[in-house]
Backbone as JSON, one array per atom type, in Angstrom:
{
  "sequence": "MKKLNDKNIKEIFTKIKDIMIENKDLLFKLDSIMGDGDLGITMSNGFIEVEKDILNYNEPKIGKIFMKAGMVLAETSPSTMGTLVADGLLKAGMCIQDKIEVDLRDLTLFFSEFVNRIMVTGKAKCGEKTIVDSLYPAARALEDSLKANKNYK",
  "N": [[-17.72, -2.0, 13.39], [-18.28, -1.42, 10.06], [-17.34, -0.06, 7.94], [-14.62, 1.9, 6.65], [-13.2, 5.12, 7.18], [-11.75, 8.32, 6.19], [-10.14, 9.05, 8.37], [-9.53, 6.56, 9.52], [-8.01, 5.44, 7.44], [-5.81, 7.13, 7.38], [-4.77, 6.51, 9.88], [-3.96, 3.91, 9.36], [-1.87, 4.37, 7.55], [-0.11, 5.63, 9.29], [0.51, 3.48, 10.95], [1.76, 1.79, 9.08], [4.02, 3.35, 8.51], [5.26, 3.26, 11.05], [5.83, 0.5, 11.17], [7.63, 0.27, 9.04], [9.77, 1.85, 9.97], [10.42, 0.45, 12.3], [11.32, -1.93, 11.18], [13.45, -1.24, 9.62], [16.24, -1.94, 9.68], [16.1, -4.71, 9.23], [14.95, -4.75, 6.67], [17.02, -3.51, 5.29], [19.03, -5.46, 5.61], [17.89, -7.72, 4.3], [17.57, -6.67, 1.72], [20.19, -6.23, 1.04], [21.16, -8.69, 0.33], [20.38, -9.32, -2.33], [20.1, -6.9, -3.54], [20.76, -3.37, -3.53], [20.77, -2.63, -0.92], [19.35, -0.47, 0.13], [16.71, -0.47, 0.83], [15.47, -0.36, 3.41], [16.0, 2.25, 4.2], [14.9, 3.84, 2.11], [12.19, 3.08, 2.13], [11.34, 3.54, 4.8], [11.9, 6.29, 5.08], [10.31, 7.22, 2.96], [7.68, 6.53, 3.82], [7.55, 8.01, 6.15], [7.38, 10.56, 5.11], [5.02, 10.27, 3.64], [3.14, 9.89, 5.71], [3.37, 12.39, 7.06], [2.46, 14.12, 5.05], [-0.17, 13.19, 4.36], [-1.51, 13.37, 6.8], [-1.92, 16.03, 7.02], [-3.5, 16.49, 4.89], [-6.44, 17.56, 3.83], [-8.78, 15.91, 2.97], [-11.64, 14.09, 2.41], [-12.15, 11.95, 0.73], [-11.44, 8.64, 0.18], [-10.03, 7.24, -1.89], [-8.64, 9.33, -3.06], [-6.92, 9.99, -1.01], [-5.27, 7.72, -0.96], [-4.18, 7.99, -3.53], [-2.8, 10.41, -3.24], [-0.94, 9.59, -1.32], [0.48, 7.77, -2.87], [1.63, 9.51, -4.77], [3.3, 11.07, -3.12], [4.98, 9.08, -2.1], [6.21, 8.22, -4.47], [7.76, 10.45, -5.04], [9.48, 10.57, -2.84], [10.65, 8.15, -2.28], [12.87, 6.86, -3.93], [13.25, 4.17, -5.19], [13.14, 0.85, -6.57], [11.16, -0.66, -5.24], [9.77, 1.41, -3.93], [8.76, 2.78, -6.14], [7.12, 0.78, -7.28], [5.2, 0.34, -5.22], [4.18, 2.92, -4.95], [3.07, 3.32, -7.52], [1.15, 1.3, -7.46], [-0.52, 2.24, -5.37], [-1.45, 4.64, -6.5], [-2.85, 3.75, -8.84], [-4.71, 1.91, -7.76], [-6.05, 3.58, -5.99], [-7.52, 5.12, -7.74], [-9.65, 3.47, -8.35], [-11.4, 3.65, -6.24], [-11.84, 6.26, -5.96], [-13.74, 8.38, -5.33], [-14.99, 7.66, -2.97], [-16.13, 8.14, 0.34], [-16.29, 6.53, 2.45], [-15.25, 3.17, 2.93], [-16.06, -0.22, 2.32], [-15.86, -3.81, 2.75], [-16.1, -4.76, 0.14], [-15.16, -2.59, -1.39], [-12.55, -2.42, -0.36], [-11.55, -4.86, -1.2], [-11.64, -4.58, -3.99], [-9.87, -2.38, -4.22], [-7.44, -3.49, -3.13], [-6.99, -5.7, -4.78], [-6.59, -4.44, -7.23], [-4.34, -2.94, -6.56], [-2.4, -4.98, -6.09], [-2.43, -6.2, -8.62], [-1.5, -4.11, -10.22], [1.13, -3.81, -9.28], [2.1, -6.27, -10.1], [1.89, -6.05, -12.89], [3.42, -3.7, -13.49], [5.88, -4.38, -12.33], [6.4, -6.65, -13.71], [5.97, -9.22, -12.62], [5.05, -12.33, -11.07], [3.27, -14.7, -9.01], [5.32, -16.89, -7.09], [7.83, -16.16, -7.87], [9.48, -15.2, -5.95], [9.08, -12.54, -5.02], [7.64, -9.46, -3.77], [5.07, -9.92, -4.5], [4.47, -12.53, -3.82], [3.61, -12.37, -1.21], [1.6, -10.44, -1.23], [-0.35, -11.21, -3.15], [-1.69, -13.6, -2.13], [-2.95, -12.33, 0.04], [-4.72, -10.59, -1.23], [-6.38, -12.49, -2.43], [-7.45, -13.64, -0.12], [-9.02, -11.55, 0.83], [-10.91, -11.49, -1.23], [-12.08, -14.03, -0.86], [-13.2, -13.64, 1.67], [-15.09, -11.71, 1.08], [-16.79, -13.15, -0.64], [-17.75, -14.94, 1.23], [-19.41, -13.4, 2.71], [-18.33, -11.9, 4.86], [-17.21, -9.31, 7.14], [-14.86, -6.55, 6.86], [-13.06, -6.91, 8.96]],
  "CA": [[-17.51, -1.06, 12.31], [-18.32, -2.11, 8.78], [-16.73, 0.78, 6.91], [-13.48, 2.71, 7.04], [-13.26, 6.49, 6.67], [-10.45, 8.95, 5.96], [-9.36, 8.99, 9.61], [-9.02, 5.19, 9.63], [-6.97, 5.23, 6.42], [-4.64, 7.87, 7.85], [-4.22, 5.71, 10.97], [-3.29, 2.77, 8.74], [-0.59, 4.85, 7.04], [0.76, 5.84, 10.45], [0.98, 2.15, 11.35], [2.73, 1.34, 8.06], [5.25, 4.11, 8.78], [5.86, 2.68, 12.25], [6.38, -0.82, 10.81], [8.82, 0.48, 8.2], [10.85, 2.33, 10.84], [10.78, -0.66, 13.19], [11.98, -2.99, 10.41], [14.42, -0.64, 8.7], [17.46, -2.74, 9.63], [15.79, -5.99, 8.59], [14.81, -4.48, 5.23], [18.38, -3.26, 4.8], [19.72, -6.75, 5.57], [17.31, -8.53, 3.23], [17.85, -6.04, 0.43], [21.63, -6.35, 0.78], [21.44, -10.0, -0.24], [20.23, -9.31, -3.78], [19.94, -5.54, -4.05], [21.78, -2.4, -3.13], [20.7, -2.45, 0.51], [18.76, 0.81, 0.54], [15.26, -0.6, 0.99], [15.05, 0.11, 4.73], [16.07, 3.72, 4.23], [13.95, 4.47, 1.18], [10.79, 2.84, 2.52], [11.01, 4.24, 6.05], [11.86, 7.72, 4.76], [9.14, 7.46, 2.12], [6.43, 6.49, 4.59], [7.56, 9.16, 7.06], [6.87, 11.69, 4.32], [3.61, 10.0, 3.33], [2.34, 10.19, 6.9], [3.35, 13.85, 7.26], [1.66, 14.78, 4.03], [-1.6, 12.88, 4.4], [-2.13, 13.84, 8.04], [-2.3, 17.43, 6.77], [-4.29, 16.5, 3.67], [-7.83, 17.72, 4.24], [-9.57, 15.29, 1.9], [-12.38, 12.95, 2.96], [-12.29, 10.86, -0.24], [-10.44, 7.62, 0.47], [-9.19, 7.0, -3.06], [-7.74, 10.48, -3.26], [-5.86, 9.87, 0.0], [-4.32, 6.72, -1.47], [-3.48, 8.57, -4.67], [-1.85, 11.38, -2.69], [0.14, 8.8, -0.71], [1.28, 7.25, -3.98], [2.43, 10.61, -5.34], [4.35, 11.42, -2.16], [5.94, 7.97, -2.07], [6.97, 8.26, -5.72], [8.73, 11.55, -4.95], [10.38, 10.48, -1.7], [11.22, 6.81, -2.15], [13.38, 6.57, -5.28], [13.75, 2.81, -5.33], [12.21, 0.02, -7.32], [10.01, -0.97, -4.38], [9.01, 2.64, -3.76], [8.05, 3.03, -7.4], [6.05, -0.21, -7.43], [4.14, 0.6, -4.23], [3.57, 4.21, -5.32], [2.24, 3.09, -8.7], [0.0, 0.52, -7.01], [-1.41, 3.12, -4.62], [-2.08, 5.57, -7.44], [-3.8, 3.05, -9.71], [-5.79, 1.36, -6.94], [-6.81, 4.71, -5.47], [-8.47, 5.55, -8.77], [-10.83, 2.58, -8.33], [-12.31, 4.07, -5.15], [-11.49, 7.68, -5.91], [-14.71, 9.31, -4.75], [-15.62, 7.08, -1.79], [-15.77, 8.75, 1.63], [-16.18, 5.36, 3.32], [-15.05, 1.95, 2.15], [-16.42, -1.47, 2.98], [-15.04, -4.94, 2.3], [-16.13, -4.82, -1.34], [-14.26, -1.54, -1.86], [-11.17, -2.8, 0.0], [-11.17, -5.97, -2.08], [-11.37, -3.96, -5.28], [-8.64, -1.6, -4.07], [-6.25, -4.31, -2.92], [-6.78, -6.5, -5.99], [-6.0, -3.54, -8.23], [-3.0, -2.63, -6.05], [-1.53, -6.12, -6.37], [-2.35, -6.36, -10.07], [-0.64, -3.05, -10.77], [2.51, -4.17, -8.94], [2.47, -7.4, -10.96], [2.05, -5.56, -14.26], [4.54, -2.77, -13.55], [7.1, -5.1, -11.98], [6.5, -7.85, -14.55], [6.17, -10.3, -11.66], [3.91, -13.19, -10.76], [3.49, -15.53, -7.83], [6.33, -17.94, -7.2], [9.12, -15.61, -8.32], [10.15, -14.67, -4.76], [8.96, -11.09, -4.96], [6.59, -9.01, -2.87], [3.81, -10.48, -4.99], [4.22, -13.78, -3.1], [2.87, -12.08, 0.02], [0.43, -9.61, -1.5], [-1.36, -11.92, -3.94], [-2.56, -14.37, -1.23], [-3.75, -11.41, 0.85], [-5.82, -10.15, -2.09], [-7.3, -13.63, -2.57], [-8.14, -13.79, 1.17], [-10.08, -10.54, 0.84], [-11.96, -11.95, -2.15], [-12.77, -15.14, -0.2], [-14.02, -13.06, 2.74], [-16.23, -11.05, 0.45], [-17.7, -14.2, -1.1], [-18.34, -15.58, 2.41], [-20.21, -12.38, 3.39], [-17.71, -11.44, 6.1], [-16.88, -7.89, 7.09], [-13.44, -6.38, 6.6], [-12.23, -7.38, 10.09]],
  "C": [[-17.45, -1.84, 10.99], [-17.68, -1.31, 7.65], [-15.56, 1.56, 7.51], [-13.64, 4.1, 6.44], [-11.85, 7.05, 6.52], [-9.56, 8.89, 7.2], [-8.74, 7.6, 9.78], [-7.88, 4.94, 8.65], [-5.68, 5.95, 6.84], [-3.96, 7.12, 9.01], [-3.46, 4.49, 10.43], [-1.93, 3.21, 8.19], [0.39, 5.16, 8.17], [1.33, 4.51, 10.92], [2.0, 1.6, 10.35], [4.06, 2.05, 8.26], [5.98, 3.54, 9.98], [6.51, 1.33, 11.96], [7.64, -0.67, 9.97], [10.01, 0.95, 9.04], [11.35, 1.18, 11.72], [11.59, -1.73, 12.45], [13.02, -2.47, 9.43], [15.68, -1.49, 8.57], [17.24, -4.09, 8.96], [15.65, -5.81, 7.08], [16.17, -4.23, 4.59], [19.11, -4.59, 4.61], [19.2, -7.61, 4.42], [17.64, -7.97, 1.86], [19.33, -6.15, 0.07], [21.99, -7.68, 0.14], [21.39, -9.98, -1.76], [20.14, -7.91, -4.39], [21.04, -4.65, -3.55], [21.7, -2.04, -1.65], [20.06, -1.16, 0.99], [17.28, 0.73, 0.87], [14.77, -0.07, 2.33], [15.01, 1.62, 4.8], [15.0, 4.33, 3.34], [12.51, 4.26, 1.62], [10.44, 3.54, 3.83], [10.94, 5.75, 5.79], [10.62, 8.07, 3.92], [7.85, 7.49, 2.92], [6.39, 7.53, 5.7], [6.96, 10.37, 6.34], [5.4, 11.5, 3.96], [2.75, 10.36, 4.53], [2.24, 11.7, 7.12], [2.38, 14.52, 6.3], [0.17, 14.47, 4.17], [-2.27, 13.28, 5.7], [-2.59, 15.29, 7.9], [-3.16, 17.59, 5.53], [-5.77, 16.48, 4.05], [-8.76, 17.22, 3.13], [-10.31, 14.08, 2.47], [-12.48, 11.75, 2.01], [-11.11, 9.89, -0.13], [-9.48, 7.4, -0.71], [-8.21, 8.12, -3.3], [-6.62, 10.48, -2.22], [-4.82, 8.86, -0.46], [-3.52, 7.27, -2.65], [-2.44, 9.58, -4.22], [-0.66, 10.65, -2.07], [1.06, 8.24, -1.78], [2.17, 8.32, -4.6], [3.59, 10.98, -4.42], [5.41, 10.33, -2.12], [6.81, 7.95, -3.33], [8.06, 9.33, -5.67], [9.81, 11.3, -3.9], [11.05, 9.13, -1.51], [11.72, 6.33, -3.51], [14.04, 5.19, -5.38], [12.75, 2.02, -6.15], [10.97, -0.27, -6.5], [9.16, 0.27, -4.17], [8.18, 2.95, -4.98], [6.89, 2.06, -7.57], [4.89, 0.06, -6.48], [3.42, 1.91, -4.57], [2.62, 4.04, -6.5], [1.0, 2.3, -8.33], [-1.01, 1.37, -6.26], [-2.16, 4.08, -5.54], [-3.17, 4.89, -8.25], [-4.99, 2.53, -8.9], [-6.66, 2.46, -6.34], [-7.85, 5.21, -6.45], [-9.75, 4.73, -8.75], [-11.86, 2.98, -7.28], [-12.2, 5.58, -4.93], [-12.46, 8.56, -5.15], [-15.41, 8.78, -3.5], [-15.18, 7.82, -0.53], [-15.76, 7.71, 2.74], [-15.99, 4.15, 2.42], [-15.43, 0.73, 2.99], [-15.54, -2.59, 2.41], [-15.0, -5.03, 0.78], [-15.15, -3.8, -1.92], [-12.8, -1.9, -1.57], [-10.67, -3.93, -0.88], [-10.82, -5.45, -3.46], [-10.04, -3.2, -5.24], [-7.42, -2.52, -4.02], [-5.96, -5.19, -4.13], [-6.13, -5.66, -7.08], [-4.57, -3.17, -7.85], [-2.02, -3.74, -6.41], [-1.35, -6.31, -7.88], [-1.41, -5.33, -10.68], [0.83, -3.33, -10.48], [2.99, -5.31, -9.84], [2.75, -6.92, -12.39], [3.29, -4.67, -14.37], [5.87, -3.48, -13.3], [7.35, -6.34, -12.81], [6.77, -9.08, -13.69], [4.88, -11.1, -11.5], [4.26, -14.03, -9.55], [4.54, -16.6, -8.12], [7.7, -17.45, -7.62], [9.91, -14.97, -7.18], [10.24, -13.15, -4.77], [7.89, -10.74, -3.94], [5.22, -9.57, -3.25], [3.46, -11.77, -4.23], [3.51, -13.55, -1.76], [1.59, -11.3, -0.25], [-0.69, -10.35, -2.22], [-2.26, -12.78, -3.04], [-3.44, -13.48, -0.34], [-4.95, -10.9, 0.04], [-6.85, -11.26, -2.26], [-8.09, -13.84, -1.27], [-9.26, -12.76, 1.3], [-11.23, -10.97, -0.06], [-12.76, -13.09, -1.53], [-13.67, -14.63, 0.92], [-15.26, -12.39, 2.18], [-17.26, -12.08, -0.01], [-18.42, -14.88, 0.07], [-19.17, -14.6, 3.24], [-19.64, -11.97, 4.74], [-17.5, -9.93, 6.0], [-15.36, -7.75, 6.98], [-12.55, -6.85, 7.75], [-11.88, -8.84, 9.89]]
}
């Protein structure tokens, strides 16, 4: 498979929801060190709502699914992280708004914009011990794969 469609994207959001639920306690523990300790709750609850909403969202355009997910997350995950991820999804979704299938080039564009938006909104850069330290290298890996003519897998 060289392209992803709306069904694949919805499956990815289901997996993200599962990961958030599975790691809720770990997120709580990590967030308690420097934050208010609500990250596990807000992110798992937020992605539960995202999954519910987009599974019933009858839209084949990939970017619009991401934008919808961002809107739902913004409404249901009232935390700094929820806001950053929601804003990233909304902005990055606009880059591929009308695509009904996405390939590695589209995913690279999407993810680069997603990470950039989080950096701009959160006023963060690599090396500051934020989520950017994990997302930025992932975006660069996608860019390297694209340059090497690999597929998204």
